[in-house]
Structures are given as C-alpha cells and as structure tokens.
C-alpha positions as CSV (number, residue, x, y, z in Angstrom):
1,X,0.1,-0.3,0.0
2,X,1.6,3.5,-1.1
3,X,0.4,5.9,1.2
4,X,2.1,8.8,2.4
5,X,3.2,6.9,5.7
6,X,4.8,4.0,3.8
7,X,6.4,6.9,1.9
8,X,8.2,8.9,4.9
9,X,9.1,5.3,6.3
10,X,10.9,4.2,3.0
11,X,14.7,4.4,3.6
12,X,15.1,3.3,0.1
13,X,18.0,5.0,-2.7
14,X,16.9,6.3,-5.9
15,X,13.8,5.4,-7.6
16,X,13.9,2.8,-10.5
17,X,14.6,4.3,-13.5
18,X,11.9,4.3,-16.3
19,X,11.7,4.9,-20.0
20,X,9.8,7.7,-20.9
21,X,8.3,8.0,-24.2
22,X,11.2,8.9,-26.9
23,X,12.8,10.7,-23.7
24,X,10.1,13.5,-23.4
25,X,11.3,13.8,-20.1
26,X,10.5,17.8,-19.8
27,X,7.6,20.2,-20.2
28,X,7.4,20.9,-23.9
29,X,5.6,24.8,-24.4
30,X,4.0,24.9,-28.0
31,X,3.4,27.3,-29.8
32,X,0.0,26.9,-32.6
33,X,-0.1,29.2,-34.8
34,X,2.8,29.6,-37.4
35,X,4.5,33.3,-37.2
36,X,7.3,35.5,-38.2
37,X,11.3,34.3,-37.4
38,X,10.9,37.6,-35.3
39,X,7.3,36.1,-33.6
40,X,9.1,32.8,-33.0
41,X,12.3,34.2,-31.4
42,X,10.5,36.4,-29.0
43,X,8.4,33.1,-28.5
44,X,11.7,31.3,-27.6
45,X,12.6,34.7,-25.2
46,X,9.5,34.0,-23.6
47,X,10.1,30.5,-22.5
48,X,7.8,28.6,-25.9
49,X,10.3,25.0,-27.0
50,X,8.0,24.0,-29.8
51,X,5.7,25.1,-32.9
52,X,3.1,23.6,-35.1
53,X,3.7,22.7,-38.8
54,X,0.8,21.8,-41.0
55,X,1.4,18.5,-42.9
56,X,1.0,18.6,-47.0
57,X,-1.4,16.5,-47.5
58,X,-1.5,16.8,-50.9
59,X,2.2,15.6,-51.2
60,X,5.8,15.6,-49.6
61,X,7.1,18.9,-50.9
62,X,10.9,19.0,-49.3
63,X,11.1,22.8,-50.2
64,X,8.0,23.8,-49.3
65,X,8.6,22.3,-46.0
66,X,11.8,23.4,-45.4
67,X,10.3,26.8,-46.2
68,X,7.5,26.5,-43.6
69,X,9.9,25.4,-40.4
70,X,12.5,28.3,-41.5
71,X,11.4,30.9,-39.1
72,X,11.3,27.9,-36.2
73,X,14.5,26.6,-37.1
74,X,16.0,29.8,-36.8
75,X,14.2,30.6,-33.6
76,X,15.7,27.1,-32.3
77,X,12.4,25.8,-31.6
78,X,11.1,22.0,-32.3
79,X,7.5,21.7,-33.4
80,X,5.3,18.4,-34.6
81,X,3.6,18.0,-37.6
82,X,-0.1,19.3,-37.6
83,X,-3.7,17.9,-38.9
84,X,-1.7,14.6,-41.3
85,X,-5.4,12.5,-42.0
86,X,-7.8,14.7,-40.6
87,X,-9.6,13.8,-43.6
88,X,-9.8,10.4,-42.8
89,X,-10.4,10.3,-38.7
90,X,-12.2,13.6,-39.1
91,X,-14.1,14.2,-41.8
92,X,-17.0,15.6,-39.9
93,X,-15.0,18.1,-38.2
94,X,-12.5,19.7,-40.4
95,X,-11.7,23.3,-40.9
96,X,-12.8,24.5,-44.6
97,X,-12.0,28.5,-46.1
98,X,-15.7,28.6,-47.4
99,X,-18.0,26.6,-45.0
100,X,-18.7,25.6,-41.3
101,X,-16.3,22.8,-40.0
102,X,-19.2,20.5,-39.4
103,X,-20.4,21.4,-43.1
104,X,-20.8,17.7,-43.8
105,X,-22.1,16.2,-40.8
106,X,-24.7,18.5,-41.1
107,X,-25.1,17.7,-44.7
108,X,-25.9,14.0,-43.1
109,X,-28.1,15.1,-40.4
110,X,-30.4,16.4,-43.1
111,X,-30.5,13.7,-45.4
112,X,-31.5,11.0,-42.2
113,X,-34.0,14.1,-41.5
114,X,-35.6,14.2,-45.1
115,X,-35.8,10.4,-45.5
116,X,-35.2,8.7,-41.4
117,X,-35.4,5.2,-43.7
118,X,-32.7,5.9,-46.1
119,X,-29.4,4.4,-44.9
120,X,-27.0,6.7,-46.6
121,X,-27.5,8.8,-43.5
122,X,-25.9,6.4,-41.8
123,X,-22.5,5.4,-44.1
124,X,-19.4,7.1,-43.0
125,X,-17.4,8.6,-45.9
126,X,-14.6,7.0,-45.4
127,X,-15.1,4.1,-43.6
128,X,-12.6,3.8,-40.8
129,X,-12.5,0.2,-42.2
130,X,-11.7,0.8,-45.9
131,X,-8.8,-0.9,-47.3
132,X,-8.3,1.4,-49.7
133,X,-8.5,4.3,-47.1
134,X,-6.2,2.9,-44.5
135,X,-3.4,2.2,-47.7
136,X,-3.6,5.7,-48.4
137,X,-3.0,6.9,-45.3
138,X,-0.1,4.8,-44.5
139,X,1.8,5.9,-47.7
140,X,0.5,9.3,-46.4
141,X,2.7,9.1,-42.7
142,X,5.2,7.2,-44.0
143,X,6.1,9.7,-46.7
144,X,5.5,12.5,-43.9
145,X,8.0,10.8,-41.9
146,X,11.0,10.8,-44.8
147,X,10.4,14.4,-44.9
148,X,10.5,15.6,-41.2
149,X,12.3,12.9,-40.4
150,X,16.1,14.0,-40.0
151,X,14.9,16.6,-37.5
152,X,13.3,14.9,-35.3
153,X,9.8,16.4,-34.7
154,X,8.1,16.0,-31.5
155,X,5.4,13.6,-32.6
156,X,3.4,13.1,-35.7
157,X,-0.1,14.2,-35.3
158,X,-2.8,12.4,-37.3
159,X,-5.5,14.5,-36.1
160,X,-7.5,17.0,-34.8
161,X,-10.5,16.9,-33.4
162,X,-11.1,13.4,-34.8
163,X,-14.6,11.0,-33.8
164,X,-16.5,8.5,-35.6
165,X,-19.2,11.5,-36.5
166,X,-18.2,15.1,-35.3
167,X,-16.4,15.2,-32.2
168,X,-18.1,13.3,-29.4
169,X,-21.7,13.9,-31.3
170,X,-23.7,10.3,-31.4
171,X,-24.4,9.1,-35.0
172,X,-25.5,5.5,-36.4
173,X,-21.9,5.1,-38.1
174,X,-21.1,3.4,-40.0
175,X,-23.4,1.0,-42.2
176,X,-20.8,0.8,-45.0
177,X,-20.2,-2.6,-46.5
178,X,-16.8,-2.5,-45.1
179,X,-17.8,-1.5,-41.6
180,X,-20.4,-4.2,-41.3
181,X,-18.2,-6.6,-43.1
182,X,-16.1,-5.9,-39.8
183,X,-18.8,-5.9,-37.6
184,X,-19.6,-9.6,-38.2
185,X,-16.1,-11.2,-38.1
186,X,-15.5,-9.0,-34.4
187,X,-18.8,-10.9,-33.2
188,X,-17.8,-13.7,-34.2
189,X,-14.7,-13.2,-31.9
190,X,-16.9,-12.2,-29.1
191,X,-19.6,-14.8,-29.4
192,X,-18.2,-17.9,-30.6
193,X,-21.2,-18.4,-33.1
194,X,-23.8,-17.7,-34.2
195,X,-26.0,-19.7,-32.3
196,X,-25.1,-17.7,-29.3
197,X,-25.4,-14.3,-30.9
198,X,-29.1,-15.4,-31.8
199,X,-29.9,-16.2,-28.3
200,X,-28.3,-12.6,-27.1
201,X,-29.9,-11.0,-29.1
202,X,-33.3,-13.0,-29.3
203,X,-32.7,-13.0,-33.5
204,X,-33.1,-15.8,-35.7
205,X,-30.0,-14.5,-38.5
206,X,-29.4,-17.9,-40.5
207,X,-26.0,-16.9,-41.6
208,X,-23.9,-14.6,-40.9
209,X,-23.7,-12.7,-43.9
210,X,-27.6,-11.3,-42.3
211,X,-26.3,-10.8,-39.2
212,X,-27.0,-6.6,-38.6
213,X,-26.9,-3.8,-36.1
214,X,-30.0,-2.7,-34.6
215,X,-30.5,0.9,-34.8
216,X,-31.1,3.5,-32.3
217,X,-34.7,4.7,-33.5
218,X,-35.5,0.8,-33.2
219,X,-33.4,0.3,-30.1
220,X,-35.8,3.1,-28.5
221,X,-38.7,1.4,-29.4
222,X,-37.6,-2.4,-27.5
223,X,-40.6,-3.5,-24.8
224,X,-38.0,-6.1,-23.4
225,X,-34.5,-3.9,-22.7
226,X,-32.9,-6.1,-25.0
227,X,-30.0,-3.4,-26.5
228,X,-27.4,-6.1,-27.3
229,X,-27.7,-5.8,-31.2
230,X,-27.5,-1.8,-30.5
231,X,-24.8,-1.8,-28.3
232,X,-22.5,-4.2,-29.6
233,X,-22.5,-2.4,-32.8
234,X,-21.7,0.9,-30.4
235,X,-18.9,-0.9,-29.4
236,X,-17.8,-2.2,-32.8
237,X,-17.7,0.8,-34.1
238,X,-15.4,2.5,-31.2
239,X,-12.8,-0.8,-32.4
240,X,-13.1,0.2,-35.5
241,X,-12.2,3.6,-34.5
242,X,-8.8,2.9,-32.2
243,X,-7.7,-0.3,-34.9
244,X,-7.7,2.7,-37.6
245,X,-5.5,5.1,-34.8
246,X,-3.7,2.3,-34.2
247,X,-3.0,1.5,-37.8
248,X,-1.8,5.1,-38.2
249,X,0.6,4.8,-34.8
250,X,2.2,1.7,-36.4
251,X,2.7,3.6,-39.8
252,X,4.3,5.8,-38.4
253,X,6.2,3.5,-36.3
254,X,7.2,1.2,-39.4
255,X,8.5,4.5,-41.2
256,X,11.2,5.6,-37.9
257,X,10.7,3.6,-34.8
258,X,11.6,6.2,-32.2
259,X,9.0,8.6,-33.8
260,X,5.9,9.3,-32.1
261,X,1.7,9.3,-33.0
262,X,-0.4,11.5,-31.3
263,X,-4.0,12.5,-31.9
264,X,-5.3,16.2,-30.8
265,X,-8.6,17.7,-29.3
266,X,-9.7,14.1,-27.3
267,X,-12.8,14.3,-26.0
268,X,-14.2,13.4,-22.7
269,X,-15.0,9.5,-22.1
270,X,-18.3,8.2,-24.4
271,X,-19.4,8.6,-28.1
272,X,-17.4,9.5,-30.6
273,X,-14.5,6.7,-30.8
274,X,-13.6,8.1,-26.8
275,X,-13.5,4.5,-25.4
276,X,-10.1,4.7,-23.3
277,X,-10.3,1.5,-22.6
278,X,-9.4,0.6,-26.5
279,X,-7.5,4.5,-27.8
280,X,-5.3,5.1,-24.7
281,X,-2.9,2.7,-26.0
282,X,-3.5,3.2,-30.0
283,X,-1.2,6.2,-29.6
284,X,2.1,7.6,-28.1
285,X,0.7,11.5,-27.5
286,X,-2.3,13.1,-26.7
287,X,-3.8,16.5,-26.7
288,X,-6.2,16.4,-24.1
289,X,-9.3,18.7,-23.0
290,X,-9.4,16.7,-20.0
291,X,-13.3,16.6,-19.7
292,X,-14.9,13.7,-18.1
293,X,-11.5,13.1,-15.9
294,X,-10.3,11.9,-19.1
295,X,-6.3,12.2,-19.0
296,X,-6.7,10.5,-15.8
297,X,-8.7,7.7,-17.2
298,X,-6.4,7.6,-20.5
299,X,-2.9,7.2,-18.8
300,X,-4.5,4.1,-16.0
301,X,-4.3,2.5,-19.6
302,X,-1.7,4.0,-21.1
303,X,0.7,4.7,-18.5
304,X,3.2,5.5,-20.6
305,X,1.0,7.9,-23.0
306,X,2.9,11.5,-23.0
307,X,-0.6,13.7,-22.7
308,X,-0.7,17.4,-23.8
309,X,-3.0,20.1,-23.0
310,X,-4.4,23.5,-23.9
311,X,-4.4,27.0,-23.0
312,X,-6.6,29.6,-24.5
313,X,-6.7,32.4,-21.4
314,X,-4.8,33.8,-18.8
315,X,-5.0,34.7,-15.1
316,X,-5.7,32.6,-12.3
317,X,-7.4,30.7,-13.1
318,X,-5.8,29.6,-16.2
319,X,-2.5,28.9,-14.3
320,X,-4.4,27.1,-11.9
321,X,-5.9,24.8,-14.7
322,X,-1.6,24.2,-16.2
323,X,-0.7,23.1,-12.9
324,X,-3.5,20.5,-12.1
325,X,-3.2,19.6,-15.4
326,X,0.4,18.6,-14.9
327,X,-0.1,17.2,-11.7
328,X,-2.4,14.9,-13.5
329,X,0.6,13.8,-16.0
330,X,0.4,16.6,-19.0
331,X,3.8,16.9,-20.1
332,X,3.4,20.1,-22.0
333,X,1.2,23.1,-23.1
334,X,-0.2,23.6,-26.4
335,X,-1.0,27.7,-26.7
336,X,-3.7,29.1,-29.2
337,X,-2.6,32.3,-29.8
338,X,-4.8,35.3,-31.6
339,X,-2.3,37.7,-30.8
340,X,-2.3,38.4,-27.4
341,X,1.2,36.3,-26.6
342,X,3.8,38.2,-28.8
343,X,3.5,40.7,-31.9
344,X,4.6,39.6,-35.1
345,X,7.7,41.2,-33.9
346,X,8.3,39.4,-31.5
347,X,7.0,42.3,-28.9
348,X,5.1,40.3,-25.7
349,X,1.8,40.9,-24.7
350,X,0.0,41.0,-21.5
351,X,-0.7,37.4,-22.5
352,X,2.9,36.3,-23.4
353,X,4.2,38.2,-20.1
354,X,1.9,35.8,-18.3
355,X,2.8,32.7,-19.6
356,X,6.9,33.7,-19.1
357,X,6.6,33.6,-15.4
358,X,4.5,30.1,-15.4
359,X,6.8,28.8,-17.8
360,X,10.2,29.8,-16.2
361,X,8.8,28.0,-13.0
362,X,8.0,25.0,-14.9
363,X,10.6,24.9,-17.0
364,X,13.3,25.5,-14.7
365,X,12.8,22.0,-13.2
366,X,9.7,21.3,-11.5
367,X,7.5,20.0,-13.9
368,X,10.7,17.6,-15.1
369,X,10.7,16.5,-11.7
370,X,7.0,15.9,-11.5
371,X,7.5,13.7,-15.1
372,X,10.1,12.0,-13.5
373,X,8.5,10.9,-10.4
374,X,6.1,8.6,-9.8
375,X,2.1,9.0,-8.9
376,X,1.1,6.8,-5.5
377,X,-1.0,4.2,-5.7
378,X,-3.6,3.2,-3.7
379,X,-6.0,-0.3,-2.8
380,X,-9.1,1.8,-4.3
381,X,-10.3,0.5,-8.1
382,X,-12.9,2.3,-10.1
383,X,-14.4,0.7,-13.1
384,X,-15.0,2.4,-16.0
385,X,-17.6,0.9,-17.8
386,X,-18.0,1.8,-21.6
387,X,-21.1,-0.8,-21.8
388,X,-22.9,1.3,-18.9
389,X,-22.5,4.2,-20.5
390,X,-24.0,3.3,-23.6
391,X,-27.2,1.5,-21.8
392,X,-27.4,5.0,-19.6
393,X,-27.3,7.3,-22.8
394,X,-30.4,4.9,-24.2
395,X,-31.8,5.3,-21.0
396,X,-31.8,8.8,-21.0
397,X,-32.7,9.0,-24.5
398,X,-35.7,7.0,-24.2
399,X,-36.7,8.6,-20.4
400,X,-35.8,13.0,-22.0
401,X,-38.6,11.8,-25.2
402,X,-36.4,14.2,-27.6
403,X,-35.1,13.5,-31.2
404,X,-31.7,11.7,-30.4
405,X,-30.2,13.4,-33.5
406,X,-30.4,16.9,-33.0
407,X,-28.3,16.3,-30.6
408,X,-24.6,17.7,-31.1
409,X,-21.4,17.2,-29.7
410,X,-21.6,19.8,-27.4
411,X,-24.7,18.1,-26.0
412,X,-22.3,15.0,-25.7
413,X,-19.7,17.0,-24.3
414,X,-21.4,18.8,-21.3
415,X,-23.8,15.9,-20.5
416,X,-24.9,15.6,-17.3
417,X,-26.4,12.1,-17.4
418,X,-25.7,9.8,-13.8
419,X,-22.6,8.5,-14.8
420,X,-21.0,11.4,-16.3
421,X,-21.5,12.8,-13.0
422,X,-21.1,10.1,-10.8
423,X,-17.5,9.1,-11.6
424,X,-16.2,12.7,-11.2
425,X,-17.4,12.8,-7.7
426,X,-16.0,9.6,-6.8
427,X,-12.3,11.0,-8.1
428,X,-12.8,14.7,-6.4
429,X,-13.6,12.7,-2.8
430,X,-11.0,10.3,-3.1
431,X,-8.5,13.4,-4.2
432,X,-9.7,15.2,-1.3
433,X,-8.8,12.3,0.8
434,X,-5.2,11.9,-0.6
435,X,-6.2,8.7,-2.3
436,X,-4.9,8.0,-5.6
437,X,-7.5,5.0,-7.5
438,X,-6.5,2.5,-9.9
439,X,-9.0,2.7,-13.2
440,X,-9.6,-0.7,-14.4
441,X,-11.5,-1.6,-17.3
442,X,-14.3,-4.4,-18.2
443,X,-11.7,-6.6,-19.8
444,X,-8.8,-6.4,-17.0
445,X,-11.4,-6.6,-13.9
446,X,-12.5,-9.8,-15.5
447,X,-8.6,-10.9,-16.1
448,X,-8.2,-10.5,-12.1
449,X,-7.1,-7.4,-12.3
450,X,-8.5,-6.8,-8.4
451,X,-6.5,-9.7,-7.2
452,X,-3.1,-8.7,-9.2
453,X,-3.4,-5.0,-8.0
454,X,-4.3,-6.0,-3.9
455,X,-7.5,-3.8,-4.0
456,X,-9.2,-3.1,-0.6
457,X,-12.0,-1.2,-2.5
458,X,-14.2,-1.8,-5.8
459,X,-16.0,1.5,-7.0
460,X,-19.0,1.2,-9.2
461,X,-20.1,4.5,-10.1
462,X,-23.5,3.8,-11.9
463,X,-21.9,0.6,-13.3
464,X,-25.1,-0.6,-14.9
465,X,-24.3,-3.2,-17.2
466,X,-21.9,-5.5,-16.4
467,X,-20.4,-8.7,-18.1
468,X,-21.1,-12.1,-16.4
469,X,-17.3,-12.4,-16.5
470,X,-17.3,-9.1,-14.5
471,X,-19.9,-9.9,-11.8
472,X,-18.2,-13.7,-11.0
473,X,-14.7,-11.3,-10.1
474,X,-16.6,-8.9,-8.5
475,X,-18.5,-12.0,-7.0
476,X,-14.6,-13.7,-5.9
477,X,-13.3,-10.2,-4.7
478,X,-16.5,-9.9,-2.2
479,X,-15.8,-13.4,-1.0
480,X,-12.5,-12.8,-0.4
481,X,-12.6,-9.4,1.8
482,X,-12.8,-7.0,-0.4
483,X,-15.5,-3.8,-0.2
484,X,-17.5,-2.8,-2.9
485,X,-18.8,1.1,-3.3
486,X,-22.0,1.3,-5.7
487,X,-23.5,3.8,-6.7
488,X,-27.0,2.3,-8.3
489,X,-27.7,-0.5,-8.6
490,X,-25.1,-2.4,-10.7
491,X,-25.3,-5.2,-13.0
492,X,-29.0,-4.5,-14.0
493,X,-27.7,-5.0,-17.9
494,X,-25.8,-7.5,-18.8
495,X,-21.7,-6.2,-20.7
496,X,-24.2,-6.7,-24.1
497,X,-27.0,-4.3,-22.6
498,X,-29.7,-6.5,-22.1
499,X,-31.5,-6.6,-19.0
500,X,-31.4,-9.2,-16.9
501,X,-34.1,-10.9,-15.0
502,X,-32.9,-10.8,-11.9
503,X,-30.2,-8.4,-9.7
504,X,-26.7,-9.1,-10.3
505,X,-25.7,-9.5,-6.8
506,X,-28.4,-10.8,-4.8
507,X,-27.4,-12.2,-1.7
508,X,-23.8,-10.2,-1.6
509,X,-23.3,-7.1,0.3
510,X,-22.5,-4.0,-1.4
511,X,-22.1,-0.7,0.1
512,X,-24.3,2.4,-1.4
513,X,-22.5,5.3,-2.2
514,X,-25.2,7.7,-1.1
515,X,-22.7,10.5,-0.3
516,X,-22.9,10.5,-4.0
517,X,-26.9,10.9,-4.2
518,X,-26.7,14.7,-4.4
519,X,-24.3,17.3,-5.6
520,X,-21.8,18.4,-2.5
521,X,-22.6,21.9,-1.0
522,X,-19.4,24.1,-1.7
523,X,-17.3,24.2,1.4
524,X,-19.4,21.1,3.0
525,X,-16.9,18.6,4.7
526,X,-19.6,15.9,5.0
527,X,-19.3,14.1,1.6
528,X,-15.2,13.4,2.7
529,X,-15.9,12.6,6.0
530,X,-18.9,9.9,4.9
531,X,-16.2,8.5,2.3
532,X,-13.6,8.7,4.6
533,X,-15.4,6.4,6.9
534,X,-16.2,3.8,4.3
535,X,-12.8,3.9,3.5
536,X,-11.8,3.1,6.9
537,X,-14.0,0.1,7.1
538,X,-12.2,-1.9,3.8
539,X,-8.7,-0.4,5.9
540,X,-8.0,2.4,3.9
541,X,-6.7,5.3,5.5
542,X,-4.4,7.8,3.8
543,X,-1.2,8.6,5.7
544,X,-1.8,12.2,6.6
545,X,-4.7,14.2,6.9
546,X,-5.9,18.2,5.7
547,X,-8.2,19.7,8.0
548,X,-9.8,23.4,8.2
549,X,-9.8,25.5,11.1
550,X,-13.1,23.9,12.9
551,X,-10.8,20.2,12.8
552,X,-13.0,18.9,9.9
553,X,-11.2,17.8,6.5
554,X,-10.9,20.6,3.9
555,X,-13.1,20.5,1.1
556,X,-12.6,21.4,-2.0
557,X,-8.9,20.6,-1.8
558,X,-7.2,18.0,-4.2
559,X,-4.2,16.6,-2.4
560,X,-1.9,14.3,-4.7
561,X,1.3,12.3,-3.6
562,X,4.1,11.3,-5.9
563,X,7.7,9.4,-5.1
564,X,10.9,10.9,-6.4
565,X,13.7,8.8,-5.4
566,X,13.8,8.7,-1.2
567,X,11.2,11.6,-1.4
568,X,7.9,12.3,-1.3
569,X,6.6,14.7,-3.3
570,X,3.1,15.4,-2.0
571,X,0.7,18.4,-3.8
572,X,-2.1,20.5,-2.6
573,X,-4.0,22.7,-5.0
574,X,-7.3,24.6,-4.4
575,X,-10.3,24.0,-6.3
576,X,-10.8,27.6,-6.9
577,X,-10.6,30.7,-4.4
578,X,-7.1,30.6,-2.1
579,X,-8.1,28.8,1.7
580,X,-5.7,27.7,4.3
581,X,-5.4,24.3,5.8
582,X,-3.0,22.8,8.5
583,X,-1.3,19.5,7.0
584,X,-0.6,16.5,10.0
585,X,1.8,14.0,9.2
586,X,1.7,10.4,11.3
587,X,4.8,11.0,12.2
588,X,7.6,14.0,12.1
589,X,9.5,14.2,8.3
590,X,11.9,16.8,7.0
591,X,9.8,19.2,5.1
592,X,11.2,21.5,2.1
593,X,8.6,23.5,0.2
594,X,9.8,22.9,-3.8
595,X,8.5,26.5,-5.1
596,X,9.5,28.8,-2.3
597,X,12.8,27.3,-1.9
598,X,14.8,27.3,1.6
599,X,15.9,25.1,4.5
600,X,14.1,22.1,5.1
601,X,12.0,21.7,8.6
602,X,11.2,19.0,10.7
603,X,8.0,18.2,11.4
604,X,4.6,16.5,11.7
605,X,2.1,19.4,11.4
606,X,2.1,22.3,8.9
607,X,-0.3,25.8,8.8
608,X,-0.4,25.9,5.0
609,X,-2.1,28.9,2.6
610,X,-2.9,27.3,-0.7
611,X,-2.8,29.6,-3.3
612,X,-5.7,30.3,-6.2
613,X,-3.2,29.9,-9.1
614,X,-1.3,26.8,-8.2
615,X,-0.1,24.3,-5.8
616,X,1.7,24.0,-2.9
617,X,4.4,21.7,-3.3
618,X,6.2,20.0,-0.3
619,X,8.5,17.4,-0.6
620,X,9.0,14.9,2.8
621,X,11.6,12.6,3.6
622,X,12.7,10.6,6.4
623,X,16.3,11.8,7.0
624,X,17.6,15.0,6.3
C-alpha cells in the first residue's frame, strides 16, 4: 500500500529508472499558430520550446516544408507535424476556407431528417474499415516521416478533434459494406458462434451475412430492454476507430521506430470513439481537453502516454488549470494565440508576460521533476464501464423524449447523465482525501486485476451493465474480503446491454454510495467524512490529514502524492479560491517547499496557505 506513511518510512535509494516515451522528460511549451522568425524568437525568449507545422497532405514537397519550418529553426524551436490525416480520422469536423467545420455532418443530419429510412445517412465517408483508405493513410504518414524525420519533430499528429462523427457527437455510423463486414467478423470473436449471438440478441439469423445491427430508433422502441444488437454495434465502432488510429501509429513507427504518433483535441469518455480502454493504447501522444477525467483515465490504461493540454486564456484560473493538468500527468502545453502572446515583431503582450512567468517556473525543473516522479497508488479501484455508458445514454434518450439525432457534440460533451456525474464525484472525493484510485476496464476486471493489484475497495459508479465474467470477478472479490461501493444498482444489464431477469448481486453485500446522491454544497466537509468512513471500514486510511480551522476535513482541495527517489512529493491544490489548511503527518518528517525554496524543517504539523493560481508542492523525507 503506497500511502504517504509508507513513503515517509522508506529508506530506499534512488527510484528505479523508468523509460519515458522517446525521452520526453521535460515540459514542452508549444505555440499553435505559425509566424515570422521575429515572432518565434520572441516566443523562445518567453520560454516556448516548439511550434506546429501543418502537414502537406497533397504530397511531401521537401522545399515547401523547408520554407515553413525555417522561422522555427532560426529561433531554435522544435515542432510537431499537424493534421496529417484529419480527412480520414475527422471528416465531419475539419476546417474549410468557405464553410463551417461541421458542414459534412450537418449534411448527413439533413439527409436523415428528410428520409429517416434511407441508410445513406448512416454510411461514414470514408469508412474507418476501408482498406483502400487505410493504405492511403499509411503511405501518407510514411511520406511525412521521410520528409520530417531528419529534423526529429516532437510527434506526428494523425488528426485534430477526430471522431467517428463530429467530435463526441452520437450517430448511427457506420453501415458501409466494409464496416458491416468487420462488425460480423468481430462479433464472431465475441460470441464464438451464430447460435450464441441469436440467443443474446433475440434474433434468428440463419447466416453471418444476414447479421445486421439494431439502430437507435429501433432500440428506443424495445419493450423488453434487450439492447444487445444496438450496444454491440456501438462497441464495434469504438473498436473500428481505435484500430484505425492504431494503424496510423503503426505506420509512423514502421517509418521511424523512434517517432511518436498522436491525436489532438481528444474528447470526454463516451461517444465518437472515445472508449479510452481501447483508444489510450492506440497512440503515443494525446492533446486532451480533459473532459470527464479523460487524462487520468487514459494514463491509467497507457501509463507511458504523453499527454499535452491546451491553453486559451490567462489569469489565476488558467494558471491553476495548467498546474492541475501537470499534476495529472501532462507533459506540455499547446497555446492557442490570437495575438495576445507575442506581436509579429516578437514583442510580448499581456498574455505572453503571464505565460512567461509560468513557463519560467515549470521549465525551470519543477515540471521535469514531477514528470520523472511516480504517482502514488492506493488499493482503491474504479471501474470504467463503456457498456454502462451506452445503456445509460439510451435510457436517458428514452426518458427525455427528445429527438436523439438533434443532439450535437456540445450536448454530448456537457452531458449530465448519472454516470457522467458519478465518476468525477468519486474521483474528487478520493483526491480530496489524498487517495489515488486505479482505473480498471471491464476486460482487466474480468481477468483478475483486483486480485493482482491487491485492491481492497472497488467503486462501481453507475455501472449498470456488467458482463458475466465481471460479475463473477466482483463476487469473488467480495468473498475474499474486498469492499464494493456502488452508486446505483450495478449489473441490471449484462455486458452486451440486455436487461437481466434478476439483480446481479442478490445476496452479496454492497455498500451504497449515498454520498453521491446529491451534488455537495460548496465548502461542505460531510461528503469527505462519509467517504473516509467507508474507506476505513476496508482498512484504507490515508497517511496524512488535511483539516480546516474547526478540525473537520478541508473540502475543495486536491491532494496528490508522488514518489521521487527516497522522497515523497505532496501536491496540494485549491479547487478555486485561495484557502488555508492544516497538514498533519503520522510522524515527524523533513519537509521542504519546492516552489518557495528555503531550508527543510522537521515537523509533523504545518499550517499552509494554498494560493488560487497553483499548488503548494512539498518534498517530504524521513531523513535529512
């Protein structure tokens, strides 16, 4: 158990060396918009380290590329290659000079509205399973690597704001012949035989060639709540998206084994291909907007993933967000500049001055140390359940009675469904107590991840769809003494989305997470106290305490711990406004403020002022 107490008592030497992705060991500050050599020199002076170069999809004109990278090279800035295959990975959300970025998605929505029975509205162009397009993209990526490879770009971006449809928008893609052929082959691996599929779906297909998915309109009319034929198709599209992305990454690696492939503008877990149990391992780099805890979830399923985040503003809230994303594992920042960072002659603007101060600290060693550190791991697991997300979505659409096809990407991004509320609240409470959970997927849960990782607590946040194997693993966990905290009734549906005849955990003891029933009031410590009590029942006790003046837990503070050699780094970040807290350690330790500097002091009790624009970072050691 990697609690702070264990860290403080550890007398080990330097931490075991770990391989960073292609040696990405420091924080990169990247400007997105191209500019002049004078502008780039001004950016370098502010602390920027790289820029973006838009790929030439029409070919690999070495002369043209040399001209575009010349200002960056003259200023000593590196770059990444941008938007190489957006026409394949993001055809329904891409820039055009004379029309909206979503015009193709708008067209298929109009097509469906005019004739809902016409399947043409549900054929993705191009299909993610089209072998001709996959080969075209492979050759294009190989050509980009050949031209840029000698300059060692940071990474090759497959696409910006990619998705099955428009970003995270829901749509009944993809009924193209290539997609349906892939779907049927994939179903064979899931069911083993046609009889098993017919039994689960409630169908009577005579051959695999007859197998067709259930679309959303039909699923909404299902009276027996058997959504398996619909849910399986949505699962397949997530598989098809991740496979296509993985094929792009493989093409980059084949051209240069040390090169990195990435995606930009990734969306919250959910629709559009954003099943991070699949997608996180398909690339080396992700630029994330961090909706729905996506950074933590993606890095859980690919610990070596290089995460970049995005900056659009300035001020204390922006600084706090940038720091918070670094604490979550970000290794760099992509800055969107519409003129406030630097002028064409390199003169810094107000936002440039704001970023310069921040980058001076981040790139002065603090970020590199956090990147090299190992986040603490505690014996609490949270299930990330894409099947539950799908079933929740369908039940919500049935309940609201609104046309599902009218929902765009913004509606899905900001979706306030029960499962979308539950998981972030659980994570927030655990982080407020200084507990870092392990995220597990349905596959890893079924294969014994809880047993292998020594978990004591499993949290099921609105996990209403669980497979037979998941259910068996959870029952075994309970029998072995594990504690399950459930928000809602878990396993009402099976892993394919078919309602069970009886509850999955009848006769088994699950503790309800009543603490998540309502949104906590600002400043209310009661939810933290309730969660701490549930964890204590399972023997999970954080190695420190954060309290306010009245001795109750300090709400609205994130506490994260990292191992750095024989030292523990404790990061304390206020959620919004500045606040004061008292930190109590189990025994005296040598404590040093990494941001303010100064001599270490030996203590077990500190009164701390947490600023509104960043964390307090403390280095703690059992010895001087």
